C-alpha positions in Angstrom: 112.2 104.8 102.8 110.4 102.8 100.1 112.2 102.3 96.7 108.9 103.5 95.1 106.2 105.6 96.6 103.3 103.4 97.6 99.9 104.1 96.1 96.4 103.8 97.4 92.9 103.4 95.9 91.9 106.4 93.9 88.5 107.8 93.1 86.9 106.6 89.9 87.6 108.4 86.7 90.4 110.8 86.0 91.3 111.0 89.7 92.9 107.6 89.4 95.6 109.0 87.2 96.8 111.2 90.1 97.8 108.2 92.3 101.5 109.1 91.9 100.9 111.7 94.6 101.1 108.9 97.2 98.7 107.6 99.9 96.3 109.9 101.7 95.9 109.9 105.4 94.4 106.8 106.8 94.2 105.1 103.4 93.8 101.4 103.4 95.9 99.2 101.0 94.0 97.4 98.3 94.7 95.0 95.5 95.9 96.3 92.1 93.9 94.9 89.2 96.1 94.3 86.2 94.7 93.0 83.0 96.8 91.5 80.2 95.5 92.5 76.7 98.1 90.8 74.6 100.1 87.6 74.6 101.9 88.3 71.3 102.1 90.7 68.5 98.9 89.9 66.6 96.7 89.1 69.5 93.0 90.2 69.6 92.9 93.9 69.0 89.6 94.3 70.9 91.1 92.9 74.1 92.6 96.3 75.1 89.2 98.0 75.1 87.6 95.0 76.8 89.9 95.3 79.8 89.6 99.1 80.0 85.8 98.6 80.1 86.2 95.9 82.7 87.6 98.5 85.1 91.1 97.3 85.6 93.7 99.7 87.1 96.4 98.8 84.7 96.3 97.3 81.2 99.5 95.5 80.3 100.5 93.8 77.1 103.3 91.5 75.9 104.2 91.9 72.2 107.7 90.6 72.0 108.4 87.0 71.1 112.0 86.3 70.2 111.1 86.2 66.5 109.3 89.5 66.9 112.5 91.2 68.0 114.2 90.1 64.8 111.3 91.4 62.7 111.3 94.8 64.5 115.1 95.1 64.2 114.9 94.6 60.4 112.1 97.2 60.2 114.2 99.7 62.2 117.2 99.0 59.9 115.1 100.1 57.0 113.3 103.0 58.7 114.8 104.6 61.9 111.3 105.7 62.9 110.0 102.1 62.9 110.8 99.1 65.0 107.8 99.0 67.4 104.4 97.2 67.6 102.1 99.3 65.4 99.0 97.4 66.6 99.6 98.7 70.1 99.7 102.3 68.8 96.3 101.6 67.2 94.9 100.1 70.4 96.0 103.1 72.5 94.8 105.7 70.0 91.5 103.9 69.6 90.9 103.9 73.4 92.4 107.3 74.1 89.2 109.0 75.2 88.3 106.1 77.4 91.7 106.1 79.0 91.4 109.8 79.7 88.0 109.2 81.3 89.0 106.3 83.5 92.6 107.1 84.3 93.5 103.5 83.5 97.3 103.1 83.2 98.9 101.2 80.4 102.2 99.4 80.4 103.5 97.4 77.4 106.7 96.2 76.0 105.4 97.2 72.5 108.4 99.6 72.1 110.4 96.7 70.8 113.6 98.0 69.2 112.4 101.6 69.3 110.4 102.6 72.5 111.3 106.3 72.1 109.6 106.4 68.7 106.5 104.6 70.0 106.3 107.0 73.0 106.6 110.0 70.7 103.9 108.6 68.4 101.5 108.1 71.3 102.2 111.6 72.7 101.7 113.2 69.3 98.3 111.3 68.8 97.2 112.5 72.2 98.2 116.1 71.5 96.3 116.0 68.2 93.2 114.7 70.0 93.5 117.3 72.7 93.9 114.7 75.4 96.3 114.9 78.4 98.0 111.5 78.4 101.4 111.6 80.1 103.7 109.1 78.3 107.1 107.7 79.5 109.4 105.1 78.1 112.0 102.8 79.4 115.1 101.8 77.5 118.7 100.5 77.9 117.9 96.9 77.0 119.3 97.3 73.4 122.9 96.1 73.5 123.3 95.6 69.8 126.0 98.2 69.3 127.9 96.8 72.3 127.5 93.2 71.3 131.2 92.7 70.4 132.5 94.0 73.7 129.9 91.9 75.6 130.9 88.7 73.8 127.5 88.5 72.1 128.9 88.2 68.5 127.6 90.3 65.7 123.8 90.0 65.9 121.1 91.9 64.2 119.6 92.6 67.6 120.8 91.9 71.2 118.4 92.9 74.0 118.7 92.3 77.7 115.7 91.3 79.7 115.2 94.2 82.1 113.3 94.1 85.4 110.2 96.0 86.5 111.7 98.9 88.6 112.1 101.1 85.6 108.4 100.7 84.9 107.7 101.5 88.6 109.7 104.7 88.5 108.0 105.8 85.3 104.6 105.4 86.9 105.8 107.2 90.0 106.9 110.1 87.7 103.2 110.5 86.7 103.1 108.5 83.5 99.8 107.1 82.5 101.3 105.2 79.5 104.6 103.4 79.9 106.3 101.7 76.9 109.4 99.6 77.1 111.7 97.6 75.0 112.7 94.1 76.1 111.7 93.4 79.6 110.8 90.1 81.1 107.2 89.3 80.6 106.6 89.2 84.3 108.1 92.7 84.7 104.9 94.0 83.1 103.2 93.0 86.4 106.0 93.4 88.9 106.7 97.0 87.8 103.1 98.3 88.4 102.8 96.2 91.6 106.0 97.5 93.0 104.9 101.1 92.2 101.5 100.7 93.6 102.4 98.9 96.8 105.7 100.7 97.4 107.9 97.6 97.5 111.6 97.7 98.3 114.2 96.1 96.0 114.7 93.4 98.6 111.0 92.5 99.1 111.7 89.2 97.4 108.6 87.3 98.5 106.3 90.0 97.3 108.2 90.5 94.0 108.2 86.7 93.4 104.4 86.6 94.1 103.9 89.3 91.4 106.3 87.3 89.1 104.0 84.3 89.5 101.0 86.4 88.6 102.8 88.0 85.7 103.9 84.6 84.4 100.3 83.4 84.5 98.7 86.3 82.6 101.6 87.1 80.2 100.3 84.8 77.5 96.8 86.2 77.6 94.1 83.6 76.9 96.4 80.7 77.8 95.4 81.5 81.4 91.7 81.4 80.6 91.5 78.1 78.7 93.6 78.5 75.6 96.2 75.9 74.8 94.8 73.8 77.6 95.0 70.0 77.4 91.5 69.5 78.9 89.9 72.1 76.7 86.9 69.8 76.2 85.9 70.4 79.8 85.5 74.2 79.2 81.9 74.9 78.4 82.5 77.9 76.2 85.8 78.5 74.5 84.6 80.5 71.5 86.0 83.9 72.5 87.9 83.6 75.8 88.3 86.6 78.1 91.7 88.0 78.8 93.1 87.4 82.3 93.2 89.7 85.2 95.6 89.5 88.2 94.5 91.1 91.4 97.8 91.7 93.2 97.8 92.3 96.9 100.4 94.1 99.0 102.1 90.9 100.1 102.4 89.7 96.4 99.7 87.2 96.6 97.1 87.4 93.8 93.9 86.2 92.4 93.7 85.3 88.7 90.3 86.1 87.2 88.7 87.3 83.9 86.1 89.9 83.0 82.5 88.9 83.8 80.4 87.4 81.0 83.3 86.4 78.8 84.1 82.9 77.5 86.8 80.6 78.7 87.6 79.6 82.3 90.0 80.3 85.1 90.6 77.2 87.2 93.4 75.8 89.3 94.3 73.6 86.3 94.4 76.4 83.7 96.5 78.4 86.0 98.8 75.5 86.9 99.3 74.7 83.2 100.4 78.3 82.5 102.6 78.4 85.6 104.6 75.4 84.2 104.9 77.0 80.8 108.5 77.7 79.7 110.1 76.9 83.0 113.2 74.8 83.5 113.5 74.3 87.2 112.1 75.1 90.7 114.0 78.3 90.7 112.5 80.7 88.1 115.0 83.6 87.7 114.1 87.2 87.0 116.0 90.5 87.0 114.5 91.6 90.3 114.0 88.3 92.1 114.1 84.6 91.8 110.7 82.9 92.1 110.6 79.6 94.0 108.1 77.6 92.0 108.1 74.9 94.6 106.6 77.3 97.1 103.5 78.2 95.2 100.0 77.3 96.4 96.9 77.5 94.2 93.4 77.6 95.5 90.0 78.0 93.9 88.6 81.3 95.2 85.2 81.2 93.5 83.9 80.9 89.9 86.7 81.8 87.5 88.9 82.9 90.4 92.1 81.2 91.5 94.3 82.4 94.4 98.1 82.3 94.1 99.8 82.5 97.5 102.5 81.2 99.8 105.1 82.4 97.3 108.7 82.7 98.4 111.4 84.7 96.6 115.1 85.0 96.7 117.7 87.6 95.5 118.1 87.5 91.7 121.0 86.0 89.9 124.0 88.2 89.0 123.4 88.0 85.2 120.7 89.0 82.9 119.4 86.9 80.0 120.0 88.5 76.6 117.8 87.8 73.5 120.3 87.5 70.6 118.8 87.5 67.1 120.9 87.1 64.0 120.4 86.3 60.4 120.8 82.5 60.0 121.0 82.5 56.2 118.5 81.8 53.4 115.9 79.1 53.1 114.0 77.3 50.4 111.0 75.1 50.9 109.4 72.8 48.3 106.4 70.6 48.9 105.5 67.7 46.6 102.1 66.0 46.7 102.2 62.2 46.3 98.8 60.6 45.6 97.6 57.0 45.5 99.7 53.9 45.6 103.5 53.3 46.0 104.0 56.4 48.1 107.5 55.4 49.4 108.6 54.5 45.9 107.3 57.8 44.6 109.2 59.7 47.3 112.4 57.9 46.6 112.1 58.7 42.8 111.5 62.4 43.5 114.5 62.6 45.8 116.8 60.8 43.3 115.6 62.9 40.4 116.2 66.1 42.3 119.8 65.1 43.3 120.5 64.1 39.7 119.1 67.4 38.4 121.3 69.4 40.8 124.4 67.5 39.6 123.5 67.9 35.9 123.1 71.6 36.3 126.4 71.9 38.1 124.6 73.4 41.2 126.2 72.8 44.6 124.3 71.0 47.3 123.2 73.4 50.1 124.7 73.4 53.5 121.5 71.9 54.9 119.2 69.7 53.0 116.2 68.0 54.7 113.6 65.7 53.2 110.5 64.8 55.2 107.7 62.5 54.1 104.4 63.0 56.0 102.0 60.0 55.4 98.8 62.0 55.5 97.3 59.6 53.0 94.9 56.8 53.9 93.7 53.7 52.2 90.3 53.6 50.5 90.3 57.4 50.6 87.0 59.1 49.6 88.8 62.2 48.1 92.1 62.9 46.5 93.1 65.0 49.5 92.7 62.0 51.8 94.8 59.9 49.4 97.7 62.3 49.3 101.0 62.3 51.2 103.3 65.2 51.4 107.0 65.2 50.7 108.8 68.3 51.9 112.2 69.6 51.0 113.8 72.3 53.2 117.2 73.7 52.1 119.3 76.3 54.0 122.5 78.0 53.1 124.4 81.3 53.9 124.5 82.0 50.2 121.1 82.9 48.7 122.1 81.6 45.3 122.6 78.2 46.7 119.0 77.9 47.6 117.6 80.4 45.1 115.4 80.2 42.0 117.8 78.0 40.0 117.9 75.5 42.9 114.1 75.4 43.0 113.7 75.2 39.3 115.4 71.7 39.4 112.1 70.1 40.4 110.2 71.7 37.5 112.6 70.4 34.9 111.7 66.7 35.6 108.0 67.3 36.3 106.7 65.5 33.2 109.2 62.7 33.5 108.6 61.8 37.1 105.9 60.2 39.2 102.3 59.9 38.0 100.2 62.8 39.1 103.2 65.1 39.8 102.2 68.4 41.4 103.5 70.8 44.0 102.1 73.2 46.6 103.5 76.3 44.8 105.7 77.2 41.9 109.4 77.7 42.6 110.5 81.1 43.9 113.5 82.9 45.4 115.0 82.0 48.7 113.7 83.7 51.9 115.9 85.0 54.7 115.5 83.3 58.1 116.6 84.3 61.6 118.2 82.5 64.4 117.7 83.1 68.1 120.1 82.2 70.9 120.2 83.2 74.5 123.2 85.1 75.9 123.9 86.7 79.3 125.5 89.9 80.6 126.2 91.2 84.2 123.2 93.0 85.8 125.1 96.3 85.6 125.8 96.0 81.8 122.6 97.6 80.5 122.0 101.4 81.0 118.5 100.8 82.3 116.9 104.3 82.0 113.5 105.9 82.5 112.4 108.8 80.3 109.7 110.6 82.2 106.8 112.5 80.7 108.4 115.8 81.5 111.5 114.9 79.5 113.8 114.1 82.5 115.7 110.9 82.7 116.6 108.6 85.6 118.9 105.6 85.8 117.7 102.4 87.4 120.4 100.8 89.5 121.0 97.1 89.5 119.6 95.1 92.4 121.5 95.5 95.7 122.4 91.9 96.0 122.6 88.7 94.0 122.2 84.9 94.6 123.6 82.5 92.0 121.1 79.9 90.8 121.4 76.4 92.3 119.5 73.2 91.9 116.8 72.4 94.5 115.6 69.0 95.8 112.7 69.3 93.4 115.1 69.4 90.5 117.2 66.4 91.6 114.8 64.1 93.4 111.8 62.5 91.7 109.7 60.9 94.3 107.4 58.1 93.2 103.8 59.0 92.6 102.5 55.6 93.9 102.8 54.5 97.5 105.9 52.5 98.4 105.5 48.8 97.6 102.8 49.3 95.0 103.1 46.9 92.1 104.5 48.4 88.9 102.7 47.5 85.7 103.4 48.5 82.1 101.0 51.1 80.8 98.7 50.4 77.9 99.4 52.4 74.7 97.3 55.6 74.8 97.3 58.8 72.7 100.2 61.1 73.6 98.1 64.2 74.4 96.0 62.8 77.3 99.0 60.9 78.6 101.2 64.0 78.7 98.4 65.9 80.4 98.0 63.3 83.0 94.7 61.7 82.1 96.0 58.3 80.9 93.8 58.4 77.8 90.5 58.7 79.5 88.0 60.9 77.7 87.4 63.7 80.2 83.7 63.9 79.2 83.3 60.3 80.4 85.1 60.5 83.7 83.8 62.3 86.8 86.1 65.0 88.3 87.1 62.8 91.2 89.8 63.9 93.6 92.1 61.1 92.4 91.7 62.2 88.7 92.3 65.9 89.5 95.2 65.0 91.7 96.7 62.9 88.9 96.5 66.0 86.6 98.2 68.2 89.1 101.0 65.7 89.5 101.4 65.2 85.7 101.1 68.7 84.4 104.7 69.6 85.0 107.9 70.3 83.2 110.6 67.6 83.0 112.9 69.6 85.3 110.3 69.9 88.0 109.5 66.2 87.5 107.2 65.2 90.4 107.3 68.6 92.1 103.6 69.3 91.7 101.3 67.7 94.3 97.5 67.4 94.6 97.1 69.1 98.0 94.8 67.1 100.2 96.5 69.2 102.9 96.6 72.7 104.3 98.0 75.2 101.9 99.6 78.6 102.7 96.3 80.2 101.5 94.5 78.6 104.4 92.7 75.2 104.6 92.9 73.4 101.3 89.7 73.0 99.4 89.4 69.3 98.7 86.3 69.4 96.6 87.3 67.7 93.3 90.9 68.0 94.4 91.1 71.5 93.0 93.8 72.8 95.4 97.3 72.2 94.3 100.6 72.8 96.1 103.8 73.0 93.9 106.1 71.5 96.5 
């Protein structure tokens, strides 16, 4: 018996929302089209409607960076009804009629620190509009009140990264909109895929394939050309489309974007995002561990890249926890130094500031950092071009130690200091700053719970088995890129960007997309932990015969 009832293709329009009824007789499996409308809290608002209009089955959105959890926790502390991403509420309410018409499902972690409040707000808006929009929410990630017993300290917020089976259960219960608190970014894809295809908890290869797709689209436009080292090769990057993952029953997928949108989906843009925020060949998640060294990428047409051959393993026994705490208070002062003798001017400002603190009887903060940025140039045409920046950053647990009196020190010597003394802003009070650290708890620590549209609740059990993480040969062995016996020569100095991206300083506009050049990119676009784990595949991939045109097929093994 499947862990989640499998789904089949539904008729257009509202009928699609009834897919929780299960497959019809003789139904054929199809891919599930999932579009990501947000890579962070503040992403393009219009992307949500764009993906609904593109006809995807599910719109997902990631709104929760680590800093965002701190912000939402502070908001909830001030107002118990707050603590979620308000922009998501605006997106859903703005597209509510269209959602009712199409039956498009929506899954987002926009619930933040208060998924119950967000779900209630969406349900209320739908009721006021006279629209039937079943809403569910998933919680249990918030461990803040239990932080002490779980050895997580005394944070402002502590949230476990939950998996996707709570989302899958919510969809199976008939929800059209599912909001969560902290889940892994990839869970926004694994959850709907597990629901749609009826995967078991031990279907690790399929789950890992969906994890790969989720990892690619989680950051939105980064999969379609954003933050891409070779952005000059993309013909139109003015307003990139948001990515779509077409997830098949075996977990393989095709990454695409809506037609007639800017940006590009290529093997290289997908590979760059796959290697974003990874630390080794084993990429752990709450439901499975993805073997990055098993992935095959293949061009599947214009703006279409296939991800296949993915292998998965049982997940690790622990869950990662996002721990946010108040780090203290911070003061930042910026001095502009113009013209000649920049180093001497910086030295005088620093000495005068130290003397002023001592004369006023003010203590030196716990952390005091000076940084001189030589943004000036000789023979400058404007004052801006002739100006360097001296920045002072001070931190302390005591707000008074870095408060207004501390900042006023620089004003008191302004007329007796360097020629042309001026600052970026007048002195002000200290600002609070947060600090993030990662913790961990056993998989069974969170009370992972689904709250269905009808008000019922259901617990989500931990995975049935675990596998501790261990290094792979890709993590410990760094095979040479060149053939054995090739002479080794010292590289010529080149700009850091092209070198890091694997292009050895060559202007991409001047170099043809040869197989060797493309292969070099695939080898070089990697994390330090994976080292030489990427390969340009002039070989057969698990997707079928490798396409060797321009070296655009890459194997991550």
